[in-house]
C-alpha positions as CSV (number, residue, x, y, z in Angstrom):
1,X,201.6,-34.5,-4.7
2,X,200.4,-38.1,-5.6
3,X,196.8,-36.8,-5.3
4,X,197.5,-34.1,-7.9
5,X,199.2,-36.5,-10.2
6,X,196.4,-39.0,-9.9
7,X,193.9,-36.4,-11.2
8,X,195.4,-35.8,-14.5
9,X,198.8,-36.9,-16.0
10,X,200.3,-40.1,-14.6
11,X,202.2,-40.8,-17.8
12,X,204.1,-37.5,-17.5
13,X,205.4,-38.5,-14.0
14,X,205.8,-42.3,-14.7
15,X,209.5,-42.3,-14.3
16,X,209.3,-40.3,-11.0
17,X,206.7,-42.7,-9.7
18,X,208.7,-45.7,-10.6
19,X,211.7,-44.2,-8.8
20,X,209.6,-43.4,-5.7
21,X,208.2,-46.9,-5.6
22,X,211.7,-48.5,-5.6
23,X,212.8,-46.6,-2.4
24,X,209.5,-45.9,-0.6
25,X,209.3,-47.5,2.8
26,X,205.7,-46.5,3.6
27,X,203.4,-49.3,2.4
28,X,200.5,-46.8,2.0
29,X,202.5,-44.6,-0.3
30,X,204.0,-47.5,-2.2
31,X,200.5,-49.0,-2.7
32,X,199.3,-45.6,-4.1
33,X,202.3,-45.5,-6.5
34,X,201.5,-49.0,-7.7
35,X,197.9,-48.0,-8.2
36,X,198.8,-44.9,-10.3
37,X,201.2,-47.0,-12.4
38,X,198.5,-49.6,-13.0
39,X,200.3,-52.3,-11.1
40,X,198.8,-54.9,-8.8
41,X,199.6,-55.3,-5.2
42,X,202.8,-57.2,-6.1
43,X,203.6,-55.1,-9.2
44,X,202.0,-57.7,-11.6
45,X,200.6,-55.1,-14.0
46,X,197.0,-55.7,-13.0
47,X,194.8,-52.7,-12.6
48,X,195.5,-51.1,-9.2
49,X,192.5,-48.9,-9.2
50,X,193.4,-45.4,-10.6
51,X,195.8,-46.8,-13.2
52,X,195.0,-48.6,-16.5
53,X,195.4,-52.3,-17.0
54,X,198.3,-51.6,-19.3
55,X,200.0,-49.3,-16.9
56,X,199.9,-46.4,-19.3
57,X,198.6,-43.9,-16.8
58,X,195.4,-43.0,-14.9
59,X,192.4,-41.9,-16.7
60,X,192.1,-38.5,-15.1
61,X,190.5,-35.3,-16.1
62,X,191.4,-34.2,-19.7
63,X,190.7,-30.5,-19.4
64,X,191.7,-27.7,-17.1
65,X,188.0,-27.3,-16.0
66,X,187.7,-31.0,-15.2
67,X,191.0,-31.0,-13.2
68,X,189.8,-27.8,-11.4
69,X,186.5,-29.5,-10.5
70,X,188.3,-32.6,-9.3
71,X,190.7,-30.7,-7.1
72,X,187.9,-28.7,-5.4
73,X,185.8,-31.8,-4.6
74,X,184.8,-32.2,-1.0
75,X,184.6,-28.5,-0.3
76,X,188.3,-28.0,-0.6
77,X,187.8,-24.4,-1.8
78,X,187.1,-23.5,1.8
79,X,190.8,-23.9,2.5
80,X,191.7,-20.8,0.3
81,X,188.4,-18.8,0.6
82,X,190.1,-16.3,2.9
83,X,192.1,-15.2,-0.1
84,X,189.0,-14.4,-2.1
85,X,187.2,-12.4,0.6
86,X,188.4,-9.3,-1.3
87,X,188.2,-9.5,-5.1
88,X,191.3,-10.0,-7.1
89,X,192.2,-8.0,-10.2
90,X,190.8,-9.9,-13.2
91,X,193.1,-12.8,-14.3
92,X,193.0,-13.4,-18.1
93,X,193.2,-16.7,-19.8
94,X,195.2,-17.1,-23.0
95,X,192.1,-16.9,-25.1
96,X,191.4,-13.4,-23.7
97,X,188.5,-14.5,-21.5
98,X,188.5,-14.0,-17.7
99,X,189.6,-17.0,-15.5
100,X,186.9,-18.2,-13.1
101,X,187.4,-18.1,-9.4
102,X,187.1,-21.8,-9.3
103,X,190.1,-22.2,-11.7
104,X,192.2,-19.9,-9.5
105,X,191.1,-21.6,-6.3
106,X,192.0,-25.0,-7.9
107,X,195.4,-23.8,-8.7
108,X,195.9,-22.7,-5.0
109,X,194.5,-26.0,-3.6
110,X,196.6,-28.0,-6.0
111,X,199.6,-26.2,-4.8
112,X,198.7,-27.1,-1.2
113,X,198.8,-30.7,-2.2
114,X,202.1,-30.5,-4.0
115,X,204.2,-30.9,-0.8
116,X,207.9,-31.0,-1.9
117,X,207.1,-31.0,-5.6
118,X,207.3,-28.3,-8.2
119,X,203.8,-26.8,-8.6
120,X,204.6,-25.4,-12.0
121,X,205.1,-28.9,-13.3
122,X,202.4,-30.7,-11.4
123,X,199.8,-28.1,-12.2
124,X,200.9,-27.4,-15.8
125,X,197.4,-28.1,-17.2
126,X,195.9,-25.3,-15.1
127,X,198.9,-22.9,-15.5
128,X,198.9,-23.3,-19.3
129,X,195.3,-21.9,-19.5
130,X,196.3,-18.6,-18.0
131,X,198.1,-15.6,-19.6
132,X,201.6,-15.6,-18.0
133,X,201.7,-11.9,-17.0
134,X,198.2,-12.0,-15.6
135,X,199.1,-15.2,-13.6
136,X,202.3,-13.5,-12.3
137,X,200.2,-10.5,-11.1
138,X,197.7,-12.8,-9.4
139,X,200.5,-14.7,-7.6
140,X,202.0,-11.4,-6.3
141,X,198.5,-10.4,-5.0
142,X,198.3,-13.7,-3.2
143,X,201.7,-12.9,-1.7
144,X,200.6,-9.5,-0.6
145,X,197.5,-10.9,1.2
146,X,199.5,-13.5,2.9
147,X,202.0,-10.9,4.1
148,X,199.2,-8.7,5.3
149,X,198.1,-11.6,7.5
150,X,201.6,-11.7,9.0
151,X,202.8,-14.5,6.8
152,X,201.4,-17.3,9.0
153,X,203.5,-20.5,8.9
154,X,200.4,-22.7,8.6
155,X,200.0,-21.3,5.1
156,X,203.6,-21.5,4.1
157,X,202.6,-23.4,0.9
158,X,202.0,-20.0,-0.5
159,X,205.7,-19.6,-0.8
160,X,205.9,-22.4,-3.3
161,X,202.9,-21.0,-5.2
162,X,204.3,-17.6,-5.5
163,X,207.8,-18.9,-6.4
164,X,206.3,-21.1,-9.1
165,X,203.9,-18.7,-10.7
166,X,205.0,-15.1,-9.6
167,X,207.8,-14.5,-12.1
168,X,210.7,-12.2,-11.5
169,X,208.8,-9.8,-9.3
170,X,207.9,-12.6,-6.9
171,X,211.6,-13.7,-6.8
172,X,212.6,-10.2,-5.9
173,X,210.0,-10.0,-3.1
174,X,211.0,-13.3,-1.7
175,X,214.7,-12.4,-1.8
176,X,214.0,-9.3,0.3
177,X,211.9,-11.2,2.8
178,X,214.5,-14.0,3.2
179,X,216.9,-11.3,4.4
180,X,214.3,-9.7,6.7
181,X,212.7,-12.7,8.4
182,X,215.7,-14.0,10.4
183,X,216.2,-10.6,11.9
184,X,212.8,-10.9,13.4
185,X,213.2,-14.4,14.9
186,X,211.5,-16.0,11.8
187,X,214.5,-18.1,10.6
188,X,212.3,-21.1,10.0
189,X,210.0,-19.4,7.5
190,X,213.0,-17.9,5.8
191,X,214.3,-21.5,5.3
192,X,211.0,-22.5,3.8
193,X,211.2,-19.5,1.4
194,X,214.7,-20.6,0.3
195,X,213.4,-24.1,-0.5
196,X,210.5,-22.6,-2.4
197,X,212.8,-20.2,-4.3
198,X,214.8,-23.2,-5.6
199,X,211.6,-24.4,-7.4
200,X,211.2,-21.1,-9.3
201,X,211.3,-21.4,-13.1
202,X,213.1,-18.1,-13.2
203,X,216.9,-18.5,-13.4
204,X,217.4,-15.9,-10.7
205,X,215.7,-18.2,-8.2
206,X,218.5,-20.8,-8.1
207,X,221.1,-18.0,-8.4
208,X,219.8,-16.4,-5.3
209,X,219.8,-19.7,-3.5
210,X,223.4,-20.4,-4.6
211,X,224.4,-16.9,-3.3
212,X,222.8,-17.5,0.1
213,X,224.4,-20.9,0.4
214,X,227.8,-19.2,0.1
215,X,227.4,-16.1,2.2
216,X,224.6,-15.3,4.6
217,X,224.6,-13.9,8.1
218,X,222.3,-16.5,9.5
219,X,223.7,-20.0,9.5
220,X,220.2,-21.7,9.6
221,X,219.2,-20.0,6.4
222,X,222.6,-20.5,4.8
223,X,222.4,-24.3,5.6
224,X,218.9,-24.5,4.1
225,X,220.1,-22.9,0.9
226,X,222.9,-25.4,0.7
227,X,220.4,-28.2,1.2
228,X,218.1,-26.8,-1.4
229,X,220.9,-26.5,-3.9
230,X,222.0,-30.0,-3.2
231,X,218.5,-31.4,-3.8
232,X,218.2,-29.4,-7.0
233,X,221.6,-30.7,-8.1
234,X,220.7,-34.4,-7.3
235,X,217.6,-34.1,-9.5
236,X,219.9,-33.2,-12.4
237,X,222.6,-35.8,-11.5
238,X,225.0,-33.0,-10.7
239,X,227.1,-31.8,-7.8
240,X,226.0,-28.4,-6.3
241,X,229.1,-26.7,-7.9
242,X,228.3,-28.2,-11.3
243,X,224.8,-26.9,-11.0
244,X,226.0,-23.5,-9.9
245,X,228.2,-23.5,-13.1
246,X,225.2,-24.3,-15.3
247,X,222.9,-21.7,-13.9
248,X,225.2,-18.8,-14.6
249,X,223.2,-16.6,-17.0
250,X,224.6,-15.0,-20.1
251,X,222.4,-12.0,-19.3
252,X,221.4,-11.7,-23.0
253,X,225.0,-11.1,-24.3
254,X,226.2,-12.8,-27.4
255,X,229.7,-14.1,-28.2
256,X,230.8,-10.6,-29.1
257,X,229.9,-9.5,-25.6
258,X,227.0,-7.2,-26.8
259,X,223.3,-7.0,-27.0
260,X,221.0,-4.5,-28.7
261,X,218.2,-2.4,-27.2
262,X,215.7,-1.4,-29.9
263,X,213.7,1.9,-29.6
264,X,212.3,1.7,-33.1
265,X,213.8,4.6,-35.1
266,X,217.0,4.3,-33.1
267,X,218.8,1.5,-31.3
268,X,221.6,1.2,-28.8
269,X,224.3,-1.5,-28.3
270,X,225.4,-2.4,-24.8
271,X,228.8,-4.1,-24.4
272,X,230.1,-6.1,-21.4
273,X,233.6,-4.8,-20.8
274,X,236.6,-6.9,-19.6
275,X,236.2,-5.0,-16.3
276,X,232.6,-6.3,-16.1
277,X,231.0,-2.9,-16.7
278,X,228.3,-2.0,-19.1
279,X,229.4,0.2,-22.0
280,X,226.7,1.9,-24.2
281,X,226.9,3.1,-27.8
282,X,224.3,4.6,-30.0
283,X,223.7,3.5,-33.6
284,X,226.5,5.9,-34.8
285,X,229.1,4.4,-32.4
286,X,229.0,7.3,-29.9
287,X,229.6,6.3,-26.4
288,X,226.9,7.2,-23.8
289,X,227.0,7.3,-20.1
290,X,223.6,5.7,-19.8
291,X,220.7,4.4,-21.9
292,X,218.5,7.4,-22.8
293,X,214.9,7.7,-21.7
294,X,212.4,6.9,-24.4
295,X,211.6,10.0,-26.5
296,X,208.5,11.2,-28.4
297,X,209.8,10.0,-31.7
298,X,210.6,6.4,-30.5
299,X,208.2,3.5,-30.9
300,X,206.4,3.6,-27.5
301,X,206.1,-0.1,-27.0
302,X,209.6,-1.0,-28.2
303,X,211.2,1.8,-26.3
304,X,209.4,1.0,-23.0
305,X,210.2,-2.7,-23.3
306,X,213.9,-1.9,-24.1
307,X,214.2,0.5,-21.2
308,X,212.6,-1.9,-18.8
309,X,214.9,-4.7,-20.0
310,X,218.0,-2.5,-19.5
311,X,217.0,-1.7,-15.9
312,X,216.5,-5.4,-15.2
313,X,219.9,-6.1,-16.8
314,X,221.7,-3.6,-14.5
315,X,220.1,-5.2,-11.5
316,X,220.9,-8.7,-12.6
317,X,224.4,-7.7,-13.6
318,X,225.2,-6.5,-10.1
319,X,223.9,-9.7,-8.4
320,X,225.6,-12.0,-10.9
321,X,229.0,-10.3,-10.7
322,X,228.8,-10.3,-6.9
323,X,228.0,-14.0,-6.7
324,X,230.5,-15.1,-9.3
325,X,233.3,-13.1,-7.6
326,X,232.5,-14.9,-4.4
327,X,232.4,-18.3,-6.2
328,X,235.8,-17.6,-7.8
329,X,237.3,-16.5,-4.5
330,X,236.1,-19.7,-2.9
331,X,237.4,-21.7,-5.9
332,X,240.8,-20.1,-5.4
333,X,240.7,-20.8,-1.6
334,X,239.7,-24.4,-1.7
335,X,241.5,-25.3,-4.9
336,X,238.5,-26.2,-7.0
337,X,239.2,-27.7,-10.4
338,X,237.3,-28.3,-13.6
339,X,237.7,-30.9,-16.3
340,X,239.0,-29.2,-19.5
341,X,235.7,-29.6,-21.4
342,X,233.7,-28.2,-18.4
343,X,236.1,-25.3,-18.0
344,X,235.6,-24.4,-21.7
345,X,231.8,-24.5,-21.4
346,X,231.8,-22.2,-18.4
347,X,234.6,-19.8,-19.1
348,X,234.8,-19.7,-22.9
349,X,231.2,-20.1,-23.9
350,X,229.5,-18.0,-21.2
351,X,230.0,-14.2,-22.0
352,X,229.9,-13.2,-18.3
353,X,232.4,-15.8,-17.1
354,X,234.6,-15.2,-20.2
355,X,235.2,-11.7,-18.9
356,X,236.1,-13.0,-15.5
357,X,238.5,-15.6,-17.0
358,X,240.6,-13.3,-19.2
359,X,241.9,-11.4,-16.2
360,X,243.0,-14.5,-14.2
361,X,245.9,-16.9,-14.4
362,X,245.0,-20.6,-14.7
363,X,246.9,-23.9,-14.2
364,X,246.8,-27.4,-15.6
365,X,246.8,-29.9,-12.7
366,X,247.3,-33.6,-12.5
367,X,246.5,-35.2,-9.1
368,X,246.7,-31.8,-7.4
369,X,250.1,-31.1,-8.9
370,X,250.5,-27.9,-10.9
371,X,252.0,-28.7,-14.3
372,X,251.7,-25.6,-16.4
373,X,250.2,-22.1,-16.1
374,X,248.4,-20.2,-18.8
375,X,246.3,-17.1,-19.5
376,X,243.1,-16.9,-21.5
377,X,243.2,-13.9,-23.8
378,X,240.4,-11.6,-24.8
379,X,240.6,-12.8,-28.4
380,X,240.0,-16.4,-27.4
381,X,243.6,-17.6,-27.6
382,X,245.8,-18.8,-24.8
383,X,249.4,-17.9,-24.0
384,X,252.2,-18.6,-21.5
385,X,254.0,-16.4,-19.1
386,X,256.6,-16.0,-21.8
387,X,253.8,-14.8,-24.2
388,X,254.1,-17.8,-26.4
389,X,251.0,-19.4,-27.8
390,X,249.5,-22.2,-25.7
391,X,247.2,-25.0,-26.6
392,X,244.9,-26.5,-24.0
393,X,245.5,-30.2,-23.4
394,X,242.6,-32.6,-24.0
395,X,243.0,-34.2,-20.5
396,X,243.7,-33.0,-17.0
397,X,242.0,-30.4,-14.8
398,X,242.1,-26.7,-14.7
399,X,242.1,-24.5,-11.6
400,X,243.0,-21.0,-10.5
401,X,246.7,-20.7,-9.6
402,X,247.5,-19.6,-6.1
403,X,250.6,-17.4,-5.5
404,X,251.9,-20.0,-3.0
405,X,252.3,-22.5,-5.9
406,X,254.5,-20.2,-8.0
407,X,258.2,-19.5,-7.9
408,X,259.1,-15.9,-7.4
409,X,260.3,-15.5,-11.0
410,X,257.0,-17.0,-12.3
411,X,254.9,-14.8,-10.1
412,X,256.9,-11.7,-11.3
413,X,256.6,-12.7,-14.9
414,X,252.8,-13.0,-14.7
415,X,252.4,-9.8,-12.8
416,X,254.5,-8.0,-15.5
417,X,252.4,-9.4,-18.3
418,X,249.2,-8.3,-16.8
419,X,250.7,-4.9,-16.1
420,X,251.9,-4.6,-19.8
421,X,248.4,-5.4,-21.0
422,X,246.8,-3.1,-18.5
423,X,244.7,-5.9,-17.1
424,X,243.0,-5.5,-13.7
425,X,242.2,-8.9,-12.1
426,X,238.5,-9.6,-11.4
427,X,239.5,-11.1,-8.1
428,X,242.6,-10.7,-6.0
429,X,244.9,-13.4,-7.2
430,X,248.6,-12.6,-8.0
431,X,248.7,-9.8,-5.5
432,X,247.2,-12.1,-2.8
433,X,249.6,-12.5,0.1
434,X,250.9,-16.1,0.6
435,X,251.7,-17.6,4.0
436,X,253.5,-20.8,4.8
437,X,254.0,-22.8,7.9
438,X,257.1,-21.6,9.7
439,X,259.9,-24.0,10.9
440,X,258.8,-23.3,14.4
441,X,255.2,-24.2,13.6
442,X,255.9,-27.6,12.1
443,X,254.5,-30.3,14.3
444,X,252.4,-27.9,16.2
445,X,248.7,-28.1,16.3
446,X,247.9,-24.6,17.5
447,X,248.5,-21.5,15.3
448,X,249.4,-18.7,17.6
449,X,250.4,-16.0,15.1
450,X,247.5,-13.8,16.2
451,X,247.5,-14.7,19.8
452,X,247.2,-11.7,22.0
453,X,246.0,-9.2,19.4
454,X,243.3,-6.9,20.9
455,X,240.6,-5.8,18.6
456,X,237.1,-4.3,18.9
457,X,234.6,-7.1,19.2
458,X,232.1,-5.7,16.6
459,X,235.0,-5.3,14.1
460,X,236.1,-8.8,14.6
461,X,232.6,-10.2,14.4
462,X,231.8,-8.3,11.2
463,X,235.0,-9.1,9.3
464,X,235.0,-12.8,10.2
465,X,231.3,-13.3,9.4
466,X,231.7,-11.5,6.1
467,X,234.3,-14.1,5.2
468,X,232.1,-17.1,6.0
469,X,233.0,-17.7,9.7
470,X,230.3,-18.5,12.3
471,X,229.9,-17.9,16.0
472,X,230.6,-20.8,18.2
473,X,228.1,-22.2,20.7
474,X,226.4,-19.7,23.0
475,X,227.1,-20.7,26.6
476,X,225.8,-19.8,30.1
477,X,225.2,-16.1,30.4
478,X,224.7,-15.6,26.7
479,X,228.4,-15.4,25.8
480,X,230.5,-17.2,23.2
481,X,234.2,-17.7,22.9
482,X,234.8,-19.2,19.4
483,X,234.5,-18.6,15.7
484,X,234.7,-21.4,13.2
485,X,234.3,-22.2,9.5
486,X,233.9,-25.5,7.7
487,X,235.2,-26.2,4.2
488,X,234.6,-29.7,3.1
489,X,236.6,-32.2,5.1
490,X,238.5,-29.6,7.1
491,X,237.4,-27.0,9.6
492,X,239.1,-24.2,11.6
493,X,238.3,-23.1,15.2
494,X,239.4,-19.7,16.5
495,X,239.2,-18.9,20.2
496,X,239.1,-15.5,21.8
497,X,238.4,-13.9,25.2
498,X,234.7,-13.9,24.6
499,X,231.8,-11.6,24.1
500,X,228.0,-11.5,24.0
501,X,226.2,-12.3,20.8
502,X,225.3,-8.7,20.0
503,X,228.7,-7.4,20.9
504,X,229.4,-4.7,23.4
505,X,231.7,-2.4,21.6
506,X,234.6,-3.5,23.8
507,X,238.1,-4.8,23.1
508,X,238.6,-8.6,23.0
509,X,241.7,-10.7,22.9
510,X,242.3,-13.2,20.1
511,X,243.8,-16.5,21.3
512,X,244.7,-19.3,18.9
513,X,243.3,-21.4,16.0
514,X,243.3,-25.1,15.3
515,X,242.5,-27.1,12.2
516,X,240.3,-30.2,12.7
517,X,238.2,-32.8,10.8
518,X,234.8,-31.6,9.9
519,X,231.9,-33.2,11.9
520,X,233.9,-34.0,15.0
521,X,232.7,-31.0,17.0
522,X,229.1,-30.6,18.1
523,X,227.6,-27.1,17.8
524,X,224.6,-25.4,19.3
525,X,223.4,-23.3,22.2
526,X,224.7,-24.5,25.5
527,X,226.7,-27.3,23.9
528,X,230.2,-27.4,25.4
529,X,232.4,-29.1,22.9
530,X,235.8,-28.3,21.3
531,X,238.1,-29.9,18.8
532,X,239.8,-32.9,20.5
533,X,243.5,-33.6,20.1
534,X,242.9,-36.7,18.1
535,X,240.8,-34.8,15.6
536,X,243.1,-31.9,15.1
537,X,245.8,-31.6,12.4
538,X,249.4,-30.5,12.8
539,X,249.8,-27.2,10.9
540,X,252.2,-28.8,8.4
541,X,249.5,-31.5,7.6
542,X,247.1,-28.8,6.4
543,X,246.9,-28.2,2.6
544,X,249.4,-25.2,2.0
545,X,246.9,-23.3,0.0
546,X,244.1,-23.6,2.6
547,X,246.5,-22.8,5.4
548,X,247.6,-19.6,3.5
549,X,244.0,-18.6,3.0
550,X,243.1,-19.0,6.6
551,X,246.1,-17.0,7.8
552,X,245.1,-14.3,5.2
553,X,241.5,-14.1,6.5
554,X,242.7,-13.9,10.2
555,X,245.2,-11.2,9.2
556,X,242.4,-9.1,7.7
557,X,240.1,-9.8,10.6
558,X,242.6,-8.6,13.2
559,X,244.3,-5.8,11.1
560,X,242.7,-3.0,13.1
561,X,244.3,-4.3,16.4
562,X,247.3,-2.2,17.5
563,X,247.6,-3.4,21.1
564,X,248.9,-6.8,22.4
565,X,247.8,-8.7,25.4
566,X,251.1,-10.4,26.4
567,X,249.3,-12.4,29.1
568,X,246.8,-14.1,26.7
569,X,248.1,-17.6,27.3
570,X,247.5,-17.4,31.0
571,X,244.0,-16.0,30.4
572,X,242.9,-18.7,27.9
573,X,240.7,-21.3,29.4
């Protein structure tokens, strides 16, 4: 990346270079940074070679052609020549002329040298020469040729190139492959694709990474997504959850929850309903089941563009609603809270999240203590469970109320209000079962409520994994005997009679579950480690909301079991 920067625009990356110089341990890299910044060996401001005496930046190539020539020096074009063995479709420049092969090769070579950096930023001088749609088509052709070669890992830099320059189509292709590669023992390349996707200028890129970080069958890829999201958040001085809040798209909807699709002589208005469905009306206010196909009397260009935009909206809508439902479920489970101002930005200003928020019951918290509950109304006002007007405080935090926090009369009052207004909740909240530690369980470290339940192994695996649980370590013979999940500082370990990784379609017996401090159990193939007594919590030490959520998950996972193994304690090893 330093080589690319050195060839054209040091001034643009000056702040990044200064930050790198402060923490860089490699003397070679640090010296290169000082040189680019125009500093002497000790940072005295003397010319270090490629920088200017004033430290204002290196005197690199000033045009795209000069940068391309510089990048291809030393026969570097040979690195990417295999891509050009078959001619590409013509790539247009913004002035209408055809881009040269050298310009395209330089873009590819430059991307190779942008290890860990965003190619769209580092190679902006070249990118800005090219017509965007034409560049996107070229990037997708590069993807196709790499895939035809079997997607070799030695050329994995193509992932960053395609993500940076391939637009929405490339994002869609990468998303599909990320789901396919791990199933074919290519988890590592799937992880690389996740990191690359986080660099995409398309909003969908980070949204997909966020979604994978929350729910994905393969732990290796899920962990990579979490790391990619963390890195992206750090660059913006945010937490991953704060970043996830900010990248929620409005999908083109305005404050009135609508957007217009123009066909020329006629137009259609699409509304986002409180139930998060798309409702369509023509210009006369007539409701339609779907957006009509362009007709012969429509403006061809406008109608085709509007039709394509609507198809993209439906696809995006499905993905966004799915991800945000999962985020809200997790927020409810782990008791996530927002500062009042941040809550308003996300749930009042964003049309999509507004429609989620109006169906839910919220609480004002102070030091994890629930003070008041309120509801956000469709008209933008707030009210209490007694249907009195409510004003948000300027301080405090807001979170989703869990039924376990409410008195029976409070829960009933809120349920009745939603029923009176015919409001269907966007996630299961008030009707969510609540479970507390029983008097017999207090002081105990093992939760045995589900001990002895016999369920089909494939059913147990599927339900637990869909809720964010992972298989424990695979042991001798290819079997495993645990499931676990990690949520911040606390984790849960569930033991059972064991099965093979792929499952055998046989009955297994559920044993018990313990809560333990995250990071105290080693995981991995043929690693024999379990929660130690000193690292486990008594059941009454576990946060009541979290305890309730884990019991609820295990209840759902074992619901199909109708038989009991009364001898399970003697069988447990």
